[in-house]
C-alpha positions, 0 to 999 in steps of 0.5 A: 414148766413141768417139775419132772422136766426141769429136774430131768434137765438138771440130772442130764446136764450133770451127767454130761458134765460128769461125762465130759470130766471123765473124758478129760481126766482120761485124756490128761493121764499119762496112759497110751491107748492108741497106735503110736503117733496117730490121734484117737477120736474126739470123745468129747465132741462126739458126745456133745454132738450126739446129746445135742441131736437127741435132747438139746435141752439137756446140753445148754450152750453155756455148759458146752462153752465151759466144758470146752474152754477147760479143755482148751486150757488143759490141752494148751490150745488157744483159749476160746478158738475151739471152743467158739468153733464148737459152739457154732457147730453145736448151735447149727446141730441144735437148729437142724435137730427137727430135721434130723429127728426123723433121719436115719443114723447114716443121715445124721452121721453124715451131717455130724461129719460135715459139721466136724469137717467144718469145725476142723477146717475152720480151726486149721485155717484160723491157726495158719492165718494167725501163724499159730502152731497148727496140727498137721492136716493129715492128723487132724483128718485122721482124727476127724475120721476116727471121730466119725467112725466111733459116732455110732458107738457113742450113740449106743452108749448114750442110748443104753447107759444114759437113756439119751434118745431121740425126741418122739413127735408125742414129746413136742408141743405145738411149737416144736418144743420138748414138753 
């Protein structure tokens, strides 16, 4: 493995962790930026999905699991449920990265919307089956829509602030892995 690539991987992993910590910090601060009673977009999952679809090697699965497990604890959600569902969604997107690599942003956004909907639905069903207080379906749907709407903004921020862009065919080896 090239030393430059390995160093780059660590730097971007640390950048992802830093951005995730900033998002979590902003969530737990006692400020209200959105309209009263309406959930805002889930920036953490949007950033994770953007980075996984653009540079999957920069966001390893254990790092995603650790970040979302900490989020579960901070937001007083059932520990591990949302984490497991997000990790499943991330791994699905990671496996579909080759197909999405050449796709336009609306196609990518549609795929992300489908994965987000599946994750949210699985979360609601699981919480309902085990009689745990589940968020209202309407609020979950509003958060899903808000997250899909801000997805292109997160793509632009990731590209121009952090330099996280899609892989090009020249950056892949014969097996389809990043060089």
